[in-house]
C-alpha positions as protocol buffer text, in pm:
chain_id: "A"
residue {
  index: 1
  type: MET
  ca { x: -1743 y: 1928 z: 551 }
}
residue {
  index: 2
  type: GLN
  ca { x: -1833 y: 1660 z: 740 }
}
residue {
  index: 3
  type: LYS
  ca { x: -2068 y: 1377 z: 539 }
}
residue {
  index: 4
  type: ASN
  ca { x: -2270 y: 1125 z: 670 }
}
residue {
  index: 5
  type: ASN
  ca { x: -2226 y: 762 z: 584 }
}
residue {
  index: 6
  type: ASN
  ca { x: -2189 y: 566 z: 783 }
}
residue {
  index: 7
  type: GLU
  ca { x: -2249 y: 207 z: 604 }
}
residue {
  index: 8
  type: ILE
  ca { x: -2026 y: -77 z: 657 }
}
residue {
  index: 9
  type: THR
  ca { x: -1866 y: -269 z: 379 }
}
residue {
  index: 10
  type: ILE
  ca { x: -1862 y: -661 z: 497 }
}
residue {
  index: 11
  type: GLN
  ca { x: -1564 y: -796 z: 392 }
}
residue {
  index: 12
  type: THR
  ca { x: -1704 y: -1028 z: 148 }
}
residue {
  index: 13
  type: PRO
  ca { x: -1665 y: -1091 z: -205 }
}
residue {
  index: 14
  type: MET
  ca { x: -1874 y: -848 z: -427 }
}
residue {
  index: 15
  type: TYR
  ca { x: -1812 y: -1062 z: -728 }
}
residue {
  index: 16
  type: SER
  ca { x: -1668 y: -772 z: -934 }
}
residue {
  index: 17
  type: GLY
  ca { x: -1597 y: -993 z: -1213 }
}
residue {
  index: 18
  type: PHE
  ca { x: -1287 y: -979 z: -1243 }
}
residue {
  index: 19
  type: GLY
  ca { x: -999 y: -1171 z: -1105 }
}
residue {
  index: 20
  type: PRO
  ca { x: -610 y: -1257 z: -1094 }
}
residue {
  index: 21
  type: ARG
  ca { x: -551 y: -1273 z: -1430 }
}
residue {
  index: 22
  type: THR
  ca { x: -672 y: -918 z: -1495 }
}
residue {
  index: 23
  type: THR
  ca { x: -466 y: -679 z: -1595 }
}
residue {
  index: 24
  type: ALA
  ca { x: -461 y: -298 z: -1447 }
}
residue {
  index: 25
  type: LYS
  ca { x: -551 y: -157 z: -1756 }
}
residue {
  index: 26
  type: GLU
  ca { x: -857 y: -346 z: -1731 }
}
residue {
  index: 27
  type: ALA
  ca { x: -965 y: -301 z: -1402 }
}
residue {
  index: 28
  type: LEU
  ca { x: -891 y: 102 z: -1473 }
}
residue {
  index: 29
  type: GLN
  ca { x: -1201 y: -16 z: -1689 }
}
residue {
  index: 30
  type: GLY
  ca { x: -1128 y: 326 z: -1924 }
}
residue {
  index: 31
  type: ARG
  ca { x: -1200 y: 596 z: -1706 }
}
residue {
  index: 32
  type: ASP
  ca { x: -1117 y: 876 z: -1779 }
}
residue {
  index: 33
  type: LEU
  ca { x: -844 y: 1083 z: -1504 }
}
residue {
  index: 34
  type: SER
  ca { x: -829 y: 1382 z: -1637 }
}
residue {
  index: 35
  type: GLY
  ca { x: -858 y: 1704 z: -1387 }
}
residue {
  index: 36
  type: LYS
  ca { x: -676 y: 1390 z: -1100 }
}
residue {
  index: 37
  type: VAL
  ca { x: -402 y: 1389 z: -893 }
}
residue {
  index: 38
  type: ALA
  ca { x: -240 y: 1093 z: -751 }
}
residue {
  index: 39
  type: ILE
  ca { x: 31 y: 1017 z: -537 }
}
residue {
  index: 40
  type: VAL
  ca { x: 262 y: 646 z: -586 }
}
residue {
  index: 41
  type: THR
  ca { x: 486 y: 578 z: -396 }
}
residue {
  index: 42
  type: GLY
  ca { x: 742 y: 361 z: -544 }
}
residue {
  index: 43
  type: GLY
  ca { x: 570 y: 448 z: -808 }
}
residue {
  index: 44
  type: TYR
  ca { x: 901 y: 459 z: -1000 }
}
residue {
  index: 45
  type: SER
  ca { x: 971 y: 62 z: -1034 }
}
residue {
  index: 46
  type: GLY
  ca { x: 759 y: -320 z: -974 }
}
residue {
  index: 47
  type: LEU
  ca { x: 444 y: -257 z: -892 }
}
residue {
  index: 48
  type: GLY
  ca { x: 471 y: 90 z: -894 }
}
residue {
  index: 49
  type: LEU
  ca { x: 577 y: 186 z: -1130 }
}
residue {
  index: 50
  type: GLU
  ca { x: 266 y: -38 z: -1379 }
}
residue {
  index: 51
  type: THR
  ca { x: 6 y: 136 z: -1165 }
}
residue {
  index: 52
  type: THR
  ca { x: 187 y: 536 z: -1237 }
}
residue {
  index: 53
  type: ARG
  ca { x: 230 y: 487 z: -1612 }
}
residue {
  index: 54
  type: ILE
  ca { x: -134 y: 330 z: -1619 }
}
residue {
  index: 55
  type: LEU
  ca { x: -322 y: 626 z: -1416 }
}
residue {
  index: 56
  type: ALA
  ca { x: -74 y: 885 z: -1607 }
}
residue {
  index: 57
  type: GLU
  ca { x: -153 y: 719 z: -1926 }
}
residue {
  index: 58
  type: ALA
  ca { x: -556 y: 748 z: -1843 }
}
residue {
  index: 59
  type: GLY
  ca { x: -516 y: 1139 z: -1786 }
}
residue {
  index: 60
  type: ALA
  ca { x: -403 y: 1216 z: -1428 }
}
residue {
  index: 61
  type: THR
  ca { x: -139 y: 1397 z: -1305 }
}
residue {
  index: 62
  type: VAL
  ca { x: 102 y: 1115 z: -1143 }
}
residue {
  index: 63
  type: ILE
  ca { x: 351 y: 1287 z: -816 }
}
residue {
  index: 64
  type: VAL
  ca { x: 650 y: 947 z: -761 }
}
residue {
  index: 65
  type: PRO
  ca { x: 891 y: 1057 z: -463 }
}
residue {
  index: 66
  type: ALA
  ca { x: 1177 y: 873 z: -427 }
}
residue {
  index: 67
  type: ARG
  ca { x: 1519 y: 883 z: -212 }
}
residue {
  index: 68
  type: THR
  ca { x: 1702 y: 869 z: -487 }
}
residue {
  index: 69
  type: SER
  ca { x: 1552 y: 1104 z: -817 }
}
residue {
  index: 70
  type: GLY
  ca { x: 1792 y: 995 z: -1091 }
}
residue {
  index: 71
  type: LYS
  ca { x: 1672 y: 666 z: -1084 }
}
residue {
  index: 72
  type: ALA
  ca { x: 1290 y: 740 z: -1062 }
}
residue {
  index: 73
  type: MET
  ca { x: 1327 y: 1044 z: -1355 }
}
residue {
  index: 74
  type: ALA
  ca { x: 1500 y: 726 z: -1587 }
}
residue {
  index: 75
  type: ALA
  ca { x: 1226 y: 511 z: -1505 }
}
residue {
  index: 76
  type: VAL
  ca { x: 941 y: 723 z: -1616 }
}
residue {
  index: 77
  type: SER
  ca { x: 1084 y: 980 z: -1846 }
}
residue {
  index: 78
  type: ALA
  ca { x: 890 y: 804 z: -2088 }
}
residue {
  index: 79
  type: ILE
  ca { x: 592 y: 852 z: -1917 }
}
residue {
  index: 80
  type: PRO
  ca { x: 405 y: 1195 z: -1930 }
}
residue {
  index: 81
  type: GLY
  ca { x: 190 y: 1388 z: -1657 }
}
residue {
  index: 82
  type: VAL
  ca { x: 455 y: 1205 z: -1423 }
}
residue {
  index: 83
  type: GLU
  ca { x: 639 y: 1472 z: -1151 }
}
residue {
  index: 84
  type: ILE
  ca { x: 961 y: 1346 z: -888 }
}
residue {
  index: 85
  type: GLU
  ca { x: 970 y: 1419 z: -585 }
}
residue {
  index: 86
  type: SER
  ca { x: 1176 y: 1370 z: -316 }
}
residue {
  index: 87
  type: LEU
  ca { x: 1085 y: 1169 z: -20 }
}
residue {
  index: 88
  type: ASP
  ca { x: 1254 y: 909 z: 240 }
}
residue {
  index: 89
  type: LEU
  ca { x: 964 y: 772 z: 427 }
}
residue {
  index: 90
  type: ILE
  ca { x: 1165 y: 646 z: 712 }
}
residue {
  index: 91
  type: ASP
  ca { x: 1248 y: 987 z: 756 }
}
residue {
  index: 92
  type: PRO
  ca { x: 1044 y: 1222 z: 951 }
}
residue {
  index: 93
  type: PHE
  ca { x: 1165 y: 1555 z: 843 }
}
residue {
  index: 94
  type: SER
  ca { x: 1218 y: 1418 z: 452 }
}
residue {
  index: 95
  type: ILE
  ca { x: 809 y: 1300 z: 522 }
}
residue {
  index: 96
  type: ASP
  ca { x: 766 y: 1712 z: 645 }
}
residue {
  index: 97
  type: ALA
  ca { x: 854 y: 1857 z: 453 }
}
residue {
  index: 98
  type: PHE
  ca { x: 791 y: 1659 z: 119 }
}
residue {
  index: 99
  type: ALA
  ca { x: 409 y: 1616 z: 221 }
}
residue {
  index: 100
  type: GLN
  ca { x: 465 y: 2074 z: 279 }
}
residue {
  index: 101
  type: ARG
  ca { x: 519 y: 2125 z: -78 }
}
residue {
  index: 102
  type: PHE
  ca { x: 279 y: 1971 z: -211 }
}
residue {
  index: 103
  type: LEU
  ca { x: 55 y: 2127 z: 39 }
}
residue {
  index: 104
  type: ASP
  ca { x: 238 y: 2434 z: -85 }
}
residue {
  index: 105
  type: SER
  ca { x: 89 y: 2378 z: -455 }
}
residue {
  index: 106
  type: ASN
  ca { x: -285 y: 2450 z: -310 }
}
residue {
  index: 107
  type: ARG
  ca { x: -393 y: 2127 z: -545 }
}
residue {
  index: 108
  type: PRO
  ca { x: -697 y: 1796 z: -390 }
}
residue {
  index: 109
  type: LEU
  ca { x: -440 y: 1460 z: -338 }
}
residue {
  index: 110
  type: HIS
  ca { x: -736 y: 1274 z: -504 }
}
residue {
  index: 111
  type: ILE
  ca { x: -547 y: 920 z: -525 }
}
residue {
  index: 112
  type: LEU
  ca { x: -249 y: 822 z: -231 }
}
residue {
  index: 113
  type: ILE
  ca { x: -97 y: 518 z: -324 }
}
residue {
  index: 114
  type: ASP
  ca { x: 125 y: 363 z: -25 }
}
residue {
  index: 115
  type: SER
  ca { x: 327 y: 128 z: -245 }
}
residue {
  index: 116
  type: ALA
  ca { x: 697 y: 152 z: -94 }
}
residue {
  index: 117
  type: GLY
  ca { x: 793 y: -110 z: 62 }
}
residue {
  index: 118
  type: ILE
  ca { x: 1095 y: -298 z: 236 }
}
residue {
  index: 119
  type: MET
  ca { x: 1054 y: -723 z: 282 }
}
residue {
  index: 120
  type: ALA
  ca { x: 1281 y: -947 z: 473 }
}
residue {
  index: 121
  type: SER
  ca { x: 1576 y: -751 z: 545 }
}
residue {
  index: 122
  type: ASP
  ca { x: 1829 y: -777 z: 860 }
}
residue {
  index: 123
  type: LEU
  ca { x: 1773 y: -593 z: 1115 }
}
residue {
  index: 124
  type: SER
  ca { x: 1805 y: -264 z: 1147 }
}
residue {
  index: 125
  type: ARG
  ca { x: 1665 y: 64 z: 1270 }
}
residue {
  index: 126
  type: ASP
  ca { x: 1603 y: 434 z: 1220 }
}
residue {
  index: 127
  type: ASN
  ca { x: 1740 y: 729 z: 1370 }
}
residue {
  index: 128
  type: ARG
  ca { x: 1492 y: 670 z: 1667 }
}
residue {
  index: 129
  type: GLY
  ca { x: 1595 y: 350 z: 1670 }
}
residue {
  index: 130
  type: TYR
  ca { x: 1250 y: 197 z: 1514 }
}
residue {
  index: 131
  type: GLU
  ca { x: 1280 y: -110 z: 1297 }
}
residue {
  index: 132
  type: SER
  ca { x: 1274 y: -16 z: 934 }
}
residue {
  index: 133
  type: GLN
  ca { x: 1002 y: -241 z: 800 }
}
residue {
  index: 134
  type: PHE
  ca { x: 778 y: -128 z: 1034 }
}
residue {
  index: 135
  type: ALA
  ca { x: 860 y: 230 z: 1037 }
}
residue {
  index: 136
  type: THR
  ca { x: 904 y: 214 z: 639 }
}
residue {
  index: 137
  type: ASN
  ca { x: 634 y: -23 z: 533 }
}
residue {
  index: 138
  type: HIS
  ca { x: 355 y: 188 z: 794 }
}
residue {
  index: 139
  type: LEU
  ca { x: 495 y: 413 z: 1049 }
}
residue {
  index: 140
  type: GLY
  ca { x: 624 y: 650 z: 734 }
}
residue {
  index: 141
  type: HIS
  ca { x: 281 y: 573 z: 511 }
}
residue {
  index: 142
  type: PHE
  ca { x: 115 y: 685 z: 810 }
}
residue {
  index: 143
  type: GLN
  ca { x: 296 y: 996 z: 917 }
}
residue {
  index: 144
  type: LEU
  ca { x: 230 y: 1105 z: 479 }
}
residue {
  index: 145
  type: ALA
  ca { x: -90 y: 1030 z: 488 }
}
residue {
  index: 146
  type: ALA
  ca { x: -153 y: 1314 z: 782 }
}
residue {
  index: 147
  type: ARG
  ca { x: 64 y: 1546 z: 661 }
}
residue {
  index: 148
  type: LEU
  ca { x: -134 y: 1536 z: 342 }
}
residue {
  index: 149
  type: TRP
  ca { x: -477 y: 1508 z: 539 }
}
residue {
  index: 150
  type: PRO
  ca { x: -624 y: 1808 z: 424 }
}
residue {
  index: 151
  type: ALA
  ca { x: -508 y: 1785 z: 56 }
}
residue {
  index: 152
  type: LEU
  ca { x: -760 y: 1430 z: 93 }
}
residue {
  index: 153
  type: VAL
  ca { x: -1003 y: 1610 z: 187 }
}
residue {
  index: 154
  type: LYS
  ca { x: -1025 y: 1902 z: -24 }
}
residue {
  index: 155
  type: ALA
  ca { x: -1058 y: 1665 z: -292 }
}
residue {
  index: 156
  type: GLU
  ca { x: -1377 y: 1613 z: -217 }
}
residue {
  index: 157
  type: GLY
  ca { x: -1409 y: 1216 z: -262 }
}
residue {
  index: 158
  type: ALA
  ca { x: -1012 y: 1081 z: -238 }
}
residue {
  index: 159
  type: ARG
  ca { x: -910 y: 746 z: -172 }
}
residue {
  index: 160
  type: VAL
  ca { x: -569 y: 544 z: 54 }
}
residue {
  index: 161
  type: VAL
  ca { x: -504 y: 217 z: -105 }
}
residue {
  index: 162
  type: SER
  ca { x: -234 y: 79 z: 151 }
}
residue {
  index: 163
  type: VAL
  ca { x: -40 y: -223 z: -21 }
}
residue {
  index: 164
  type: SER
  ca { x: -41 y: -475 z: 197 }
}
residue {
  index: 165
  type: SER
  ca { x: 33 y: -852 z: 182 }
}
residue {
  index: 166
  type: ARG
  ca { x: -76 y: -1194 z: 160 }
}
residue {
  index: 167
  type: GLY
  ca { x: 268 y: -1191 z: 432 }
}
residue {
  index: 168
  type: HIS
  ca { x: -12 y: -1054 z: 663 }
}
residue {
  index: 169
  type: ALA
  ca { x: -57 y: -1455 z: 754 }
}
residue {
  index: 170
  type: ILE
  ca { x: 306 y: -1443 z: 936 }
}
residue {
  index: 171
  type: SER
  ca { x: 239 y: -1236 z: 1192 }
}
residue {
  index: 172
  type: GLY
  ca { x: 17 y: -978 z: 1359 }
}
residue {
  index: 173
  type: ILE
  ca { x: 94 y: -638 z: 1547 }
}
residue {
  index: 174
  type: ASP
  ca { x: 295 y: -712 z: 1867 }
}
residue {
  index: 175
  type: PHE
  ca { x: 105 y: -423 z: 2052 }
}
residue {
  index: 176
  type: ASN
  ca { x: 396 y: -449 z: 2376 }
}
residue {
  index: 177
  type: ASP
  ca { x: 731 y: -531 z: 2144 }
}
residue {
  index: 178
  type: PRO
  ca { x: 614 y: -354 z: 1848 }
}
residue {
  index: 179
  type: ASN
  ca { x: 1016 y: -291 z: 1738 }
}
residue {
  index: 180
  type: PHE
  ca { x: 1136 y: -596 z: 1908 }
}
residue {
  index: 181
  type: LYS
  ca { x: 1345 y: -443 z: 2162 }
}
residue {
  index: 182
  type: ASN
  ca { x: 1244 y: -735 z: 2342 }
}
residue {
  index: 183
  type: ARG
  ca { x: 1241 y: -1008 z: 2110 }
}
residue {
  index: 184
  type: GLU
  ca { x: 1449 y: -1216 z: 1875 }
}
residue {
  index: 185
  type: TYR
  ca { x: 1402 y: -1089 z: 1555 }
}
residue {
  index: 186
  type: ASP
  ca { x: 1299 y: -1291 z: 1319 }
}
residue {
  index: 187
  type: LYS
  ca { x: 1297 y: -1181 z: 947 }
}
residue {
  index: 188
  type: TRP
  ca { x: 975 y: -1223 z: 852 }
}
residue {
  index: 189
  type: ILE
  ca { x: 787 y: -1206 z: 1121 }
}
residue {
  index: 190
  type: ALA
  ca { x: 909 y: -839 z: 1093 }
}
residue {
  index: 191
  type: TYR
  ca { x: 760 y: -838 z: 754 }
}
residue {
  index: 192
  type: GLY
  ca { x: 418 y: -996 z: 842 }
}
residue {
  index: 193
  type: GLN
  ca { x: 377 y: -722 z: 1139 }
}
residue {
  index: 194
  type: SER
  ca { x: 370 y: -445 z: 914 }
}
residue {
  index: 195
  type: LYS
  ca { x: 240 y: -586 z: 602 }
}
residue {
  index: 196
  type: THR
  ca { x: -117 y: -650 z: 875 }
}
residue {
  index: 197
  type: ALA
  ca { x: -33 y: -247 z: 1028 }
}
residue {
  index: 198
  type: ASN
  ca { x: -84 y: -130 z: 588 }
}
residue {
  index: 199
  type: ALA
  ca { x: -415 y: -378 z: 673 }
}
residue {
  index: 200
  type: LEU
  ca { x: -521 y: -209 z: 970 }
}
residue {
  index: 201
  type: PHE
  ca { x: -483 y: 114 z: 874 }
}
residue {
  index: 202
  type: ALA
  ca { x: -721 y: 88 z: 583 }
}
residue {
  index: 203
  type: VAL
  ca { x: -935 y: -25 z: 867 }
}
residue {
  index: 204
  type: GLU
  ca { x: -906 y: 296 z: 1088 }
}
residue {
  index: 205
  type: LEU
  ca { x: -828 y: 574 z: 783 }
}
residue {
  index: 206
  type: ASP
  ca { x: -1148 y: 477 z: 639 }
}
residue {
  index: 207
  type: LYS
  ca { x: -1376 y: 535 z: 974 }
}
residue {
  index: 208
  type: ARG
  ca { x: -1201 y: 814 z: 1065 }
}
residue {
  index: 209
  type: GLY
  ca { x: -1215 y: 959 z: 691 }
}
residue {
  index: 210
  type: LYS
  ca { x: -1537 y: 873 z: 502 }
}
residue {
  index: 211
  type: ASN
  ca { x: -1714 y: 1139 z: 671 }
}
residue {
  index: 212
  type: TYR
  ca { x: -1478 y: 1358 z: 489 }
}
residue {
  index: 213
  type: GLY
  ca { x: -1505 y: 1163 z: 162 }
}
residue {
  index: 214
  type: VAL
  ca { x: -1200 y: 1054 z: 269 }
}
residue {
  index: 215
  type: ARG
  ca { x: -1209 y: 622 z: 241 }
}
residue {
  index: 216
  type: ALA
  ca { x: -907 y: 405 z: 244 }
}
residue {
  index: 217
  type: PHE
  ca { x: -816 y: -16 z: 175 }
}
residue {
  index: 218
  type: SER
  ca { x: -544 y: -257 z: 174 }
}
residue {
  index: 219
  type: LEU
  ca { x: -509 y: -527 z: -96 }
}
residue {
  index: 220
  type: HIS
  ca { x: -284 y: -799 z: -139 }
}
residue {
  index: 221
  type: PRO
  ca { x: -140 y: -764 z: -501 }
}
residue {
  index: 222
  type: GLY
  ca { x: -20 y: -1134 z: -542 }
}
residue {
  index: 223
  type: SER
  ca { x: 331 y: -1289 z: -559 }
}
residue {
  index: 224
  type: ILE
  ca { x: 518 y: -1078 z: -846 }
}
residue {
  index: 225
  type: VAL
  ca { x: 950 y: -1105 z: -867 }
}
residue {
  index: 226
  type: THR
  ca { x: 1052 y: -738 z: -809 }
}
residue {
  index: 227
  type: ASP
  ca { x: 1274 y: -542 z: -694 }
}
residue {
  index: 228
  type: LEU
  ca { x: 1095 y: -627 z: -323 }
}
residue {
  index: 229
  type: SER
  ca { x: 1270 y: -986 z: -303 }
}
residue {
  index: 230
  type: ARG
  ca { x: 1648 y: -756 z: -334 }
}
residue {
  index: 231
  type: HIS
  ca { x: 1702 y: -905 z: 2 }
}
residue {
  index: 232
  type: LEU
  ca { x: 1579 y: -1209 z: -75 }
}
residue {
  index: 233
  type: SER
  ca { x: 1915 y: -1458 z: -149 }
}
residue {
  index: 234
  type: ASP
  ca { x: 1930 y: -1718 z: -457 }
}
residue {
  index: 235
  type: ASP
  ca { x: 1796 y: -2009 z: -234 }
}
residue {
  index: 236
  type: GLU
  ca { x: 1515 y: -1840 z: -87 }
}
residue {
  index: 237
  type: MET
  ca { x: 1366 y: -1769 z: -451 }
}
residue {
  index: 238
  type: ARG
  ca { x: 1471 y: -2066 z: -616 }
}
residue {
  index: 239
  type: ALA
  ca { x: 1210 y: -2230 z: -277 }
}
residue {
  index: 240
  type: MET
  ca { x: 978 y: -2014 z: -392 }
}
residue {
  index: 241
  type: GLY
  ca { x: 971 y: -2114 z: -712 }
}
residue {
  index: 242
  type: ALA
  ca { x: 1086 y: -1761 z: -896 }
}
residue {
  index: 243
  type: LEU
  ca { x: 1508 y: -1869 z: -1002 }
}
residue {
  index: 244
  type: ASP
  ca { x: 1479 y: -2001 z: -1418 }
}
residue {
  index: 245
  type: GLU
  ca { x: 1779 y: -2268 z: -1432 }
}
residue {
  index: 246
  type: GLN
  ca { x: 1928 y: -1952 z: -1588 }
}
residue {
  index: 247
  type: GLY
  ca { x: 1960 y: -1826 z: -1269 }
}
residue {
  index: 248
  type: GLN
  ca { x: 1726 y: -1523 z: -1375 }
}
residue {
  index: 249
  type: ARG
  ca { x: 1481 y: -1438 z: -1098 }
}
residue {
  index: 250
  type: THR
  ca { x: 1136 y: -1485 z: -1250 }
}
residue {
  index: 251
  type: PHE
  ca { x: 837 y: -1692 z: -1254 }
}
residue {
  index: 252
  type: SER
  ca { x: 782 y: -2017 z: -1520 }
}
residue {
  index: 253
  type: GLU
  ca { x: 466 y: -2030 z: -1464 }
}
residue {
  index: 254
  type: TYR
  ca { x: 113 y: -1873 z: -1345 }
}
residue {
  index: 255
  type: ASN
  ca { x: -138 y: -1912 z: -1164 }
}
residue {
  index: 256
  type: ASP
  ca { x: -398 y: -1731 z: -914 }
}
residue {
  index: 257
  type: GLU
  ca { x: -110 y: -1578 z: -700 }
}
residue {
  index: 258
  type: LEU
  ca { x: 175 y: -1631 z: -930 }
}
residue {
  index: 259
  type: LYS
  ca { x: 128 y: -1259 z: -1153 }
}
residue {
  index: 260
  type: THR
  ca { x: 255 y: -1064 z: -1398 }
}
residue {
  index: 261
  type: VAL
  ca { x: 376 y: -706 z: -1287 }
}
residue {
  index: 262
  type: SER
  ca { x: 24 y: -584 z: -1514 }
}
residue {
  index: 263
  type: GLU
  ca { x: -179 y: -809 z: -1331 }
}
residue {
  index: 264
  type: GLY
  ca { x: 40 y: -764 z: -964 }
}
residue {
  index: 265
  type: ALA
  ca { x: -73 y: -399 z: -1003 }
}
residue {
  index: 266
  type: ALA
  ca { x: -412 y: -460 z: -1107 }
}
residue {
  index: 267
  type: THR
  ca { x: -613 y: -459 z: -756 }
}
residue {
  index: 268
  type: ILE
  ca { x: -392 y: -151 z: -685 }
}
residue {
  index: 269
  type: VAL
  ca { x: -530 y: 33 z: -985 }
}
residue {
  index: 270
  type: TRP
  ca { x: -861 y: -71 z: -885 }
}
residue {
  index: 271
  type: SER
  ca { x: -898 y: 1 z: -529 }
}
residue {
  index: 272
  type: ALA
  ca { x: -779 y: 334 z: -666 }
}
residue {
  index: 273
  type: VAL
  ca { x: -1007 y: 449 z: -897 }
}
residue {
  index: 274
  type: ASN
  ca { x: -1282 y: 175 z: -977 }
}
residue {
  index: 275
  type: LYS
  ca { x: -1657 y: 284 z: -987 }
}
residue {
  index: 276
  type: GLN
  ca { x: -1748 y: -94 z: -834 }
}
residue {
  index: 277
  type: LEU
  ca { x: -1590 y: 56 z: -470 }
}
residue {
  index: 278
  type: GLU
  ca { x: -1785 y: 381 z: -420 }
}
residue {
  index: 279
  type: GLY
  ca { x: -1928 y: 431 z: -140 }
}
residue {
  index: 280
  type: LYS
  ca { x: -1736 y: 169 z: -45 }
}
residue {
  index: 281
  type: GLY
  ca { x: -1388 y: 106 z: 175 }
}
residue {
  index: 282
  type: GLY
  ca { x: -1179 y: -77 z: 505 }
}
residue {
  index: 283
  type: VAL
  ca { x: -1116 y: -344 z: 295 }
}
residue {
  index: 284
  type: TYR
  ca { x: -884 y: -559 z: 246 }
}
residue {
  index: 285
  type: CYS
  ca { x: -903 y: -645 z: -166 }
}
residue {
  index: 286
  type: GLU
  ca { x: -753 y: -990 z: -351 }
}
residue {
  index: 287
  type: ASN
  ca { x: -776 y: -1060 z: -715 }
}
residue {
  index: 288
  type: VAL
  ca { x: -945 y: -741 z: -794 }
}
residue {
  index: 289
  type: ASP
  ca { x: -1202 y: -823 z: -579 }
}
residue {
  index: 290
  type: ILE
  ca { x: -1282 y: -764 z: -189 }
}
residue {
  index: 291
  type: ALA
  ca { x: -1146 y: -1053 z: -33 }
}
residue {
  index: 292
  type: GLU
  ca { x: -1308 y: -1339 z: 236 }
}
residue {
  index: 293
  type: ALA
  ca { x: -1215 y: -1310 z: 540 }
}
residue {
  index: 294
  type: VAL
  ca { x: -1090 y: -1615 z: 658 }
}
residue {
  index: 295
  type: PRO
  ca { x: -1022 y: -1820 z: 1001 }
}
residue {
  index: 296
  type: ALA
  ca { x: -679 y: -1746 z: 1190 }
}
residue {
  index: 297
  type: ASP
  ca { x: -627 y: -2124 z: 1156 }
}
residue {
  index: 298
  type: LYS
  ca { x: -687 y: -2162 z: 799 }
}
residue {
  index: 299
  type: PRO
  ca { x: -384 y: -2286 z: 594 }
}
residue {
  index: 300
  type: LEU
  ca { x: -162 y: -1990 z: 428 }
}
residue {
  index: 301
  type: GLY
  ca { x: -368 y: -1887 z: 132 }
}
residue {
  index: 302
  type: PRO
  ca { x: -670 y: -1624 z: 4 }
}
residue {
  index: 303
  type: GLY
  ca { x: -818 y: -1436 z: 210 }
}
residue {
  index: 304
  type: VAL
  ca { x: -729 y: -1187 z: 485 }
}
residue {
  index: 305
  type: LYS
  ca { x: -681 y: -1289 z: 822 }
}
residue {
  index: 306
  type: PRO
  ca { x: -935 y: -1163 z: 1142 }
}
residue {
  index: 307
  type: TRP
  ca { x: -574 y: -986 z: 1369 }
}
residue {
  index: 308
  type: ALA
  ca { x: -557 y: -778 z: 1020 }
}
residue {
  index: 309
  type: VAL
  ca { x: -942 y: -638 z: 955 }
}
residue {
  index: 310
  type: ASN
  ca { x: -1025 y: -604 z: 1394 }
}
residue {
  index: 311
  type: PRO
  ca { x: -1105 y: -293 z: 1468 }
}
residue {
  index: 312
  type: GLU
  ca { x: -1006 y: -264 z: 1787 }
}
residue {
  index: 313
  type: TYR
  ca { x: -655 y: -397 z: 1669 }
}
residue {
  index: 314
  type: ALA
  ca { x: -711 y: -94 z: 1412 }
}
residue {
  index: 315
  type: GLU
  ca { x: -775 y: 173 z: 1647 }
}
residue {
  index: 316
  type: GLN
  ca { x: -486 y: 16 z: 1898 }
}
residue {
  index: 317
  type: LEU
  ca { x: -235 y: 82 z: 1637 }
}
residue {
  index: 318
  type: TRP
  ca { x: -353 y: 422 z: 1552 }
}
residue {
  index: 319
  type: GLN
  ca { x: -326 y: 507 z: 1850 }
}
residue {
  index: 320
  type: LEU
  ca { x: 91 y: 353 z: 1907 }
}
residue {
  index: 321
  type: SER
  ca { x: 153 y: 503 z: 1544 }
}
residue {
  index: 322
  type: GLU
  ca { x: 25 y: 834 z: 1704 }
}
residue {
  index: 323
  type: ASN
  ca { x: 305 y: 793 z: 1966 }
}
residue {
  index: 324
  type: LEU
  ca { x: 589 y: 607 z: 1783 }
}
residue {
  index: 325
  type: THR
  ca { x: 552 y: 920 z: 1479 }
}
residue {
  index: 326
  type: GLY
  ca { x: 430 y: 1223 z: 1717 }
}
residue {
  index: 327
  type: VAL
  ca { x: 220 y: 1271 z: 1468 }
}
residue {
  index: 328
  type: LYS
  ca { x: -219 y: 1316 z: 1458 }
}
residue {
  index: 329
  type: PHE
  ca { x: -481 y: 1377 z: 1236 }
}
residue {
  index: 330
  type: PRO
  ca { x: -682 y: 1653 z: 1280 }
}
residue {
  index: 331
  type: VAL
  ca { x: -969 y: 1370 z: 1243 }
}
């Protein structure tokens, strides 16, 4: 059923009352999620695991898809209301099979959180020849949301949350060569491109989905030491201030950008369930608020760059994604 919802959410802070030290539980703001169904990709480690825990403790049924079910089961075994499923985001057949199993359950999907991802990996390609960071971080989630679309509509008020990064500032989308077939591969440019794609996906999905009750958000969670850094060397971690004197990967102090896992998951949870965002969507968030739109030439820091929220680029990426995956949204 279509709903008439033409309001555009402005990319400017709403002064939510939260901030960089807000925890994921605080961002929930006491909401009871009993009867709600959520899928959290990457929901068994790092920020995804904390998000899974907070949603489940609030009463939601949380499905955690994983390539390695044993590892996932060990991580979430103590959390009630969590189901483990099999999914490999870089394998389109695995995505289709997972989505079909969920649709066969006839359940609505109230929350889809795209948290899984890889960062700054050496060049590798999937079976289609697509660069792995773009394929995993964006194309896999694009296909997943497309396949789960009937369940999102069935929820009559769903949210799709795309975990982007301040890394989007590194690079926009190279629409002529997204898979580094004709340009030299750079692991950080590839990562930045995939994170820009996460943000643009939310822009276009929200535009297409809001009349069906499906709203979308992207976000930067902050810098948090998790398994996402597994492809980085100790020297790279040290340069980021994320390696202590004992060689442990951790921050020695925290600030508006450097966060604990609970603080990093706060903007994810806020975007997924907080009532402050009802009737809104299509925006990039950080520090548990809507982020400020900043100029392209502003030094790396808070805010979202214009190429990550540009509606024309969002539509262009959507068309590219449909072409690359062979999957079309029924909207």
